[in-house]
Wavefront OBJ file of the C-alpha trace (Angstrom):
o trace
v -0.035 -0.070 -0.001
v 1.273 3.552 -0.793
v 1.753 6.275 1.668
v -1.398 7.495 3.296
v -2.541 11.134 3.092
v -2.560 12.474 6.697
v -5.327 15.071 5.821
v -7.521 12.268 4.408
v -6.830 10.121 7.533
v -7.720 12.971 9.841
v -11.036 13.441 7.949
v -11.838 9.764 8.496
v -10.849 10.145 12.166
v -13.088 13.106 12.679
v -15.995 11.378 10.852
v -15.873 8.251 12.933
v -19.023 7.418 14.840
v -19.739 4.605 17.255
v -22.137 2.096 15.750
v -25.256 1.607 17.791
v -24.407 -1.967 18.860
v -20.731 -1.398 19.136
v -19.258 -1.580 22.623
v -17.321 1.368 24.061
v -14.180 -0.739 24.331
v -14.311 -1.843 20.695
v -15.044 1.740 19.581
v -12.093 3.054 21.569
v -9.832 0.553 19.876
v -11.184 1.390 16.467
v -10.726 5.181 17.108
v -7.116 4.674 18.351
v -6.397 2.527 15.222
v -7.898 5.204 12.932
v -5.709 7.796 14.588
v -2.520 5.865 13.767
v -2.160 7.460 10.287
v -3.130 11.027 11.262
v 0.306 12.158 12.172
v -0.947 13.906 15.357
v 2.517 13.325 16.999
v 2.539 14.615 20.542
v -1.110 15.817 20.216
v -2.385 12.227 19.700
v -3.936 11.788 23.229
v -5.464 15.238 23.105
v -7.042 14.528 19.746
v -8.322 11.177 20.962
v -9.794 12.818 24.086
v -11.530 15.477 21.964
v -12.889 13.062 19.420
v -14.000 10.222 21.760
v -17.012 11.772 23.412
v -18.045 13.566 20.135
v -18.239 10.132 18.430
v -19.912 8.125 21.104
v -23.648 8.747 20.382
v -24.273 8.264 24.056
v -25.427 11.386 25.885
v -25.017 9.972 29.320
v -21.485 9.002 28.658
v -20.594 12.359 27.180
v -21.975 14.212 30.053
v -20.066 12.064 32.563
v -16.775 12.440 30.593
v -17.261 16.224 30.439
v -18.172 16.478 34.131
v -15.149 14.264 35.005
v -12.737 16.424 33.038
v -13.623 19.728 34.692
v -10.346 21.040 36.151
v -8.409 17.887 35.207
v -6.050 17.000 32.441
v -8.133 14.125 31.080
v -6.277 11.345 29.171
v -7.835 9.150 26.555
v -7.588 6.096 28.755
v -9.411 8.050 31.584
v -12.146 9.091 29.235
v -12.559 5.480 28.089
v -12.668 4.326 31.750
v -15.422 6.878 32.615
v -17.450 5.844 29.643
v -17.003 2.140 30.494
v -18.326 2.741 34.014
v -21.583 4.184 32.411
v -21.819 1.364 29.901
v -21.887 -1.284 32.865
l 1 2 3 4 5 6 7 8 9 10 11 12 13 14 15 16 17 18 19 20 21 22 23 24 25 26 27 28 29 30 31 32 33 34 35 36 37 38 39 40 41 42 43 44 45 46 47 48 49 50 51 52 53 54 55 56 57 58 59 60 61 62 63 64 65 66 67 68 69 70 71 72 73 74 75 76 77 78 79 80 81 82 83 84 85 86 87 88
């Protein structure tokens, strides 16, 4: 396969949405995998944290992640952990 276009990869990343029956854990893995070719560099975690709640399709999870992040430097793994708590 040829070299991937980072702009095209970022468009795919920002367009990603969790499927209705997809688990949060599976979606988080898919989101991280999609980000691999975006060339985010040191901003990878920040971009994952920003995109994750926007792509979840679960209002309760999004609210909990946002509430949890107030005053904190939220990591992608922390955001996923918060969403998994709501999913259970």
